[in-house]
MIZA-647969 format. One record per atom (N, C-alpha, C): residue in one letter; x, y, z. Coordinates in steps of 0.02 Angstrom, whole numbers, padded with zeros to 5 digits, always signed. Example, Ala and Ser with C-alpha at 12.3 -4.5 7.8 and 13.67 -1.06 7.14 Angstrom:
BEGIN
A+00660-00284+00390;A+00615-00225+00390;A+00660-00165+00390;S+00642-00112+00354;S+00684-00053+00357;S+00645+00002+00394;
//
This chain:
BEGIN
M-00928+00001+00544;M-00915+00049+00563;M-00937+00112+00489;D-00972+00163+00516;D-01003+00211+00483;D-00948+00254+00460;D-00903+00240+00377;D-00856+00282+00356;D-00905+00337+00352;S-00956+00348+00323;S-00991+00419+00297;S-00975+00468+00364;K-00999+00443+00414;K-01008+00478+00474;K-00948+00521+00521;S-00881+00463+00507;S-00806+00490+00532;S-00795+00529+00465;I-00812+00523+00397;I-00785+00574+00356;I-00809+00641+00362;N-00879+00649+00369;N-00923+00714+00404;N-00873+00733+00445;E-00872+00718+00524;E-00854+00741+00590;E-00761+00743+00582;L-00740+00714+00513;L-00667+00761+00494;L-00660+00808+00469;C-00702+00833+00436;C-00729+00867+00378;C-00752+00922+00408;Q-00802+00929+00435;Q-00826+00973+00512;Q-00735+01000+00524;A-00718+00965+00595;A-00667+00980+00599;A-00616+01016+00565;L-00590+01005+00522;L-00576+01036+00475;L-00576+01112+00442;A-00639+01112+00442;A-00688+01182+00403;A-00698+01209+00490;A-00693+01194+00518;A-00691+01231+00586;A-00635+01268+00608;C-00559+01247+00571;C-00496+01250+00612;C-00477+01304+00565;D-00438+01369+00581;D-00424+01418+00536;D-00349+01428+00530;D-00325+01386+00582;D-00250+01404+00586;D-00228+01323+00543;V-00197+01344+00494;V-00180+01301+00448;V-00115+01257+00468;K-00073+01293+00510;K-00020+01242+00553;K-00019+01188+00576;L-00070+01217+00602;L-00135+01133+00639;L-00139+01102+00596;I-00174+01107+00553;I-00187+01059+00477;I-00143+01037+00468;Q-00087+01047+00441;Q-00026+01043+00411;Q+00002+00985+00449;D-00008+01003+00529;D+00039+00973+00573;D-00034+00887+00589;F-00083+00895+00595;F-00133+00854+00604;F-00132+00802+00553;L-00141+00824+00486;L-00127+00781+00425;L-00059+00757+00408;C-00014+00783+00400;C+00069+00760+00398;C+00089+00724+00460;N+00088+00734+00523;N+00105+00700+00583;N+00051+00673+00592;G-00001+00654+00608;G-00051+00640+00628;G-00095+00598+00592;L-00123+00601+00550;L-00170+00583+00503;L-00155+00526+00449;F-00102+00571+00415;F-00069+00510+00359;F+00009+00506+00371;T+00012+00433+00342;T+00095+00411+00353;T+00128+00453+00295;A+00200+00448+00301;A+00241+00491+00260;A+00203+00467+00159;N+00211+00404+00147;N+00188+00408+00080;N+00109+00404+00083;E+00055+00414+00119;E+00017+00454+00112;E+00031+00534+00104;T+00048+00560+00131;T+00063+00628+00154;T+00087+00647+00075;H+00133+00618+00038;H+00165+00616-00030;H+00096+00622-00076;E+00073+00560-00062;E+00028+00538-00111;E-00009+00623-00145;M-00033+00631-00059;M-00085+00674-00061;M-00068+00762-00107;A-00006+00778-00080;A+00025+00801-00105;A+00032+00829-00165;T+00072+00776-00198;T+00080+00764-00276;T+00009+00772-00304;R-00042+00733-00292;R-00105+00758-00322;R-00140+00839-00324;W-00124+00873-00273;W-00134+00926-00263;W-00057+00961-00307;A-00027+00961-00326;A+00032+00988-00367;A-00002+00957-00449;L-00009+00923-00458;L-00020+00895-00520;L-00109+00935-00537;V-00154+00946-00505;V-00199+00983-00486;V-00160+01073-00512;R-00126+01108-00465;R-00117+01165-00488;R-00089+01174-00555;L-00042+01113-00570;L+00003+01130-00624;L-00029+01118-00687;I-00110+01093-00704;I-00172+01080-00742;I-00183+01149-00748;D-00197+01173-00683;D-00251+01223-00693;D-00197+01284-00747;E-00148+01292-00717;E-00078+01333-00729;E-00073+01339-00815;G-00097+01281-00833;G-00105+01258-00901;G-00015+01208-00944;M+00030+01179-00896;M+00051+01136-00907;M+00053+01090-00951;S+00084+01063-01008;S+00065+01010-01027;S+00057+00955-00989;Q+00025+00869-01004;Q+00018+00828-00990;Q+00110+00788-00980;R+00130+00800-01024;R+00207+00767-01047;R+00242+00805-00991;K+00234+00884-00988;K+00288+00912-00945;K+00268+00888-00860;I+00215+00879-00862;I+00184+00874-00793;I+00214+00814-00758;A+00220+00748-00811;A+00236+00694-00796;A+00316+00695-00787;D+00342+00734-00824;D+00416+00725-00815;D+00437+00764-00743;K+00383+00819-00726;K+00393+00851-00653;K+00401+00803-00584;L+00325+00781-00601;L+00306+00738-00535;L+00313+00668-00538;G+00352+00647-00597;G+00352+00571-00617;G+00323+00537-00601;L+00247+00558-00641;L+00153+00536-00630;L+00181+00494-00706;S+00121+00448-00718;S+00111+00417-00775;S+00061+00476-00803;L+00075+00470-00875;L+00000+00515-00905;L-00073+00490-00868;C-00085+00425-00888;C-00152+00397-00868;C-00167+00412-00772;K-00125+00439-00734;K-00142+00473-00679;K-00151+00542-00702;I-00102+00567-00737;I-00114+00645-00754;I-00198+00652-00789;T-00216+00587-00841;T-00278+00612-00877;T-00346+00621-00823;R-00333+00561-00772;R-00371+00559-00707;R-00389+00624-00683;G-00350+00626-00651;G-00330+00700-00611;G-00355+00778-00679;S-00323+00782-00753;S-00371+00831-00796;S-00462+00818-00792;K-00473+00759-00779;K-00569+00742-00811;K-00559+00753-00742;E-00534+00735-00700;E-00572+00762-00634;E-00578+00845-00611;L-00532+00886-00639;L-00531+00969-00646;L-00575+00975-00674;K-00591+00960-00730;K-00642+00981-00784;K-00728+00972-00768;K-00735+00910-00724;K-00795+00888-00717;K-00839+00976-00687;N-00897+00979-00710;N-00934+01015-00673;N-00947+00997-00597;D-00958+01059-00587;D-00943+01081-00479;D-00905+01015-00482;S-00824+01014-00514;S-00795+00978-00490;S-00763+01000-00413;P-00775+00957-00349;P-00745+00957-00296;P-00653+00997-00308;F-00603+00960-00349;F-00530+00994-00360;F-00542+01056-00376;G-00604+01074-00435;G-00591+01142-00450;G-00608+01194-00412;K-00675+01167-00349;K-00684+01216-00300;K-00621+01238-00264;M-00603+01197-00252;M-00533+01182-00191;M-00504+01233-00224;L-00473+01223-00277;L-00430+01259-00320;L-00433+01336-00318;D-00525+01349-00328;D-00519+01423-00330;D-00513+01462-00248;L-00556+01418-00212;L-00547+01441-00125;L-00482+01475-00122;Y-00439+01405-00139;Y-00351+01432-00126;Y-00332+01492-00166;L-00358+01475-00232;L-00299+01541-00263;L-00352+01606-00248;K-00419+01620-00223;K-00440+01659-00201;K-00421+01704-00147;D-00398+01631-00090;D-00380+01689-00038;D-00314+01680-00050;Q-00276+01664-00096;Q-00193+01714-00124;Q-00206+01764-00134;S-00264+01770-00176;S-00230+01841-00205;S-00271+01906-00141;
//
């Protein structure tokens, strides 16, 4: 099986959809298990809190994550052309 083709198709389907409720239902009730949904939500929360300037120790306490996972998320967010950063920017722009 060609994972890249399937991922590309999934990304195209998500990009074509402008219905947030449908995307949420698809991701949380169709594609991902409850545990996978929790992991995805926690990773997004981690990125948001790092961006807001919360300390890694406070994030660890708030989300119940290891400092190692938080450090990894922080490094990903700081990379040039970070996909995390780009998605966060898109989200924040849409919220204003």
